[in-house]
C-alpha positions in Angstrom: -15.4 34.6 -16.1 -13.4 31.6 -17.2 -12.3 31.7 -20.8 -13.3 28.2 -22.0 -11.6 28.9 -25.3 -8.3 28.6 -23.5 -7.2 24.9 -23.3 -5.5 25.6 -20.0 -8.6 27.1 -18.4 -10.8 24.2 -19.8 -8.3 21.6 -18.5 -8.1 23.2 -15.1 -11.9 23.5 -14.7 -12.5 19.9 -15.8 -9.8 18.6 -13.5 -11.2 20.7 -10.6 -14.7 19.2 -11.2 -13.3 15.7 -11.3 -11.1 16.2 -8.2 -14.0 17.6 -6.2 -16.1 14.6 -7.1 -13.3 12.2 -6.1 -12.7 13.9 -2.8 -16.4 13.9 -2.0 -16.5 10.2 -2.8 -13.4 9.7 -0.5 -15.1 11.6 2.3 -18.3 9.5 2.0 -16.3 6.2 2.2 -16.3 4.8 5.8 -12.9 4.7 7.4 -11.5 1.3 7.9 -11.7 0.0 11.5 -8.4 -1.9 11.5 -4.7 -1.6 11.1 -3.7 -2.6 7.5 -0.9 -5.0 6.9 0.1 -3.0 3.8 1.1 0.0 6.1 3.1 -1.8 8.9 6.5 -1.3 7.2 6.1 2.5 7.5 9.1 4.2 9.1 7.3 5.6 12.2 5.2 3.7 14.7 3.5 6.9 15.9 2.4 7.6 12.4 0.8 4.1 12.3 -0.9 4.9 15.6 -2.4 8.1 14.3 -3.6 6.2 11.2 -5.0 3.3 13.3 -6.8 5.7 15.7 -8.2 7.7 12.7 -6.7 10.9 14.1 -7.7 13.9 11.9 -4.9 14.8 9.4 -3.3 18.2 9.4 -5.2 20.9 7.4 -4.6 20.4 3.7 -2.7 17.1 4.1 -5.4 14.7 3.1 -5.3 12.8 -0.1 -5.9 15.2 -2.9 -7.9 14.5 -6.0 -4.7 14.1 -8.0 -3.4 11.4 -5.6 -6.8 9.7 -5.7 -6.5 9.6 -9.5 -3.0 8.0 -9.1 -4.4 5.4 -6.7 -7.1 4.5 -9.1 -4.5 4.1 -11.9 -2.8 1.6 -9.7 -5.9 -0.4 -9.2 -6.7 -0.4 -12.9 -3.1 -1.4 -13.7 -3.4 -4.4 -11.3 -6.5 -5.6 -13.3 -4.4 -5.4 -16.5 -1.5 -7.4 -15.0 -4.0 -10.1 -13.8 -5.2 -10.5 -17.3 -1.7 -10.6 -18.8 -0.5 -13.2 -16.3 -3.5 -15.4 -17.1 -2.9 -15.0 -20.8 0.7 -16.1 -20.2 -0.5 -19.3 -18.7 -0.5 -18.7 -15.0 -3.4 -20.0 -12.9 -3.9 -16.9 -10.8 -6.6 -16.8 -8.1 -7.7 -13.4 -6.8 -10.9 -14.5 -4.9 -12.0 -17.3 -2.7 -14.9 -19.6 -3.4 -17.3 -17.0 -2.0 -16.0 -14.3 -4.3 -14.1 -12.5 -1.6 -10.6 -11.1 -2.0 -8.0 -13.4 -0.4 -6.8 -12.0 3.0 -6.4 -12.6 6.7 -7.8 -11.1 9.9 -6.2 -11.5 13.3 -6.2 -9.9 16.7 -10.0 -9.8 16.8 -10.1 -8.2 13.4 -7.8 -5.3 14.4 -5.1 -6.4 12.0 -6.1 -7.3 8.5 -4.6 -7.7 5.1 -5.8 -8.4 1.5 -3.6 -9.8 -1.1 -3.5 -9.2 -4.9 -3.5 -12.9 -5.7 -2.2 -16.5 -5.3 -0.5 -18.4 -8.1 -1.5 -22.0 -8.0 0.0 -23.2 -11.3 1.6 -22.1 -14.5 4.8 -22.0 -16.5 7.9 -23.9 -15.5 10.5 -22.0 -13.5 8.1 -20.9 -10.8 7.0 -22.6 -7.6 3.4 -23.0 -6.6 1.4 -22.0 -4.6 2.9 -18.6 -4.1 1.8 -15.1 -3.2 1.5 -12.5 -6.0 1.7 -8.8 -5.3 1.8 -6.0 -7.9 2.5 -2.2 -7.8 2.3 0.5 -10.3 5.2 2.9 -9.9 6.4 6.1 -11.5 9.5 5.8 -13.6 12.0 7.1 -11.0 10.6 4.8 -8.3 10.4 1.8 -10.7 14.1 2.3 -11.7 15.1 2.4 -8.0 13.4 -0.9 -7.3 15.0 -2.4 -10.4 18.4 -1.3 -9.3 18.3 -1.9 -5.6 15.7 -4.7 -5.3 12.5 -4.5 -3.3 13.7 -4.9 0.3 16.2 -2.0 0.0 14.1 0.2 -2.2 10.6 -0.3 -0.8 10.7 -1.7 2.7 7.0 -1.1 3.2 6.2 -3.4 0.4 8.7 -6.0 1.6 7.1 -6.0 5.1 3.6 -6.3 3.5 4.7 -9.4 1.5 6.3 -11.1 4.5 3.2 -10.7 6.6 1.0 -12.0 3.8 3.3 -15.0 3.3 3.1 -15.7 7.1 -0.6 -15.3 7.8 -1.7 -17.0 4.6 0.8 -19.8 5.0 2.3 -19.1 1.7 5.9 -19.1 3.0 7.1 -22.3 1.4 7.8 -20.7 -2.0 9.0 -17.2 -2.9 6.4 -14.6 -3.6 6.2 -13.1 -7.1 6.4 -9.4 -6.9 5.7 -7.4 -10.1 5.9 -3.6 -10.7 4.7 -1.8 -13.7 6.5 1.3 -14.9 3.6 3.8 -15.3 5.5 5.8 -17.9 6.8 3.0 -20.1 4.7 0.0 -19.1 7.9 -2.1 -18.5 7.4 -4.8 -16.0 9.9 -5.6 -13.2 9.6 -9.0 -11.5 11.4 -10.3 -8.4 11.0 -13.5 -6.4 10.8 -12.7 -2.7 11.8 -15.5 -0.3 9.9 -15.6 3.0 11.7 -13.4 5.6 10.4 -14.9 8.9 12.3 -12.4 11.0 10.7 -9.5 9.2 7.3 -11.0 9.5 7.8 -11.4 13.2 9.0 -7.8 13.7 6.0 -6.5 11.8 3.6 -8.7 13.9 5.2 -7.3 17.1 4.9 -3.8 15.7 1.2 -4.3 15.1 0.7 -5.5 18.6 2.5 -2.4 20.0 0.5 0.0 17.9 -2.8 -1.6 18.8 -2.0 -2.1 22.5 -0.7 1.5 23.0 -3.6 3.0 21.1 -6.2 1.2 23.1 -4.4 2.1 26.4 -4.3 5.8 25.4 -0.5 5.8 25.3 1.4 7.7 22.5 4.3 5.8 21.0 7.6 7.6 20.5 8.5 9.3 17.3 11.0 7.5 15.0 12.8 10.8 14.3 14.2 13.7 16.4 13.8 16.5 14.0 10.5 17.8 12.4 12.5 18.7 9.3 13.3 15.0 8.7 12.1 13.9 5.2 9.6 11.4 6.6 8.1 14.0 8.9 7.8 16.7 6.3 5.5 14.4 4.3 3.6 12.9 7.2 -0.1 13.8 7.2 0.0 14.2 11.1 3.3 16.1 11.3 1.8 19.3 12.9 -0.2 17.3 15.4 2.8 15.1 16.3 5.3 18.0 16.9 2.7 19.9 19.0 2.6 16.9 21.3 4.7 17.3 24.4 
């Protein structure tokens, strides 16, 4: 019997109940039927192909309840930053006239992306209209972005922004990227000029992933050793390295 007088046992039991509920909610949510622009900067095209084809993940490698709680924290943090930007005088739009999140859909809906917002006016020193993207990061990851800048520290986010700027025709002015330190609530901001070359490379990558998947062809791995860091944390690592 669980000793509910023990704070550790109580915490563990409550967390277990919450995580089970979150995982059940995740399992009941229909899988998206498209390749997301937010993922195109991932290191391995085969990983993207597994994701696009909705291949079952390796046993025990799906998003845990703890990760789902982290994801929800990120969404809630985004709502807070939206409010803070508006309080600071920015005219920030997050939905179109029909109440839908701003985004794009190309290749017959097989490639899609949804942006955090568009700045259409506000304080001096910023150019409008411009894309706005926000992330909530752990302290270590946040410090790395602050030190090395977005393109070097988080190439997946940089690719995401370039695609959004391209497909939403928000390339004339730099995007505003903000990151919240989840531990200290510090805010990092960086203006991201449009990288046309990156946007084109990511569009070409999307075409390869979609075309190969629909033709039943498996794209090559990006790494030659299953012990590589990226492979060790891939949800399809066992499936991938079983493949001849």
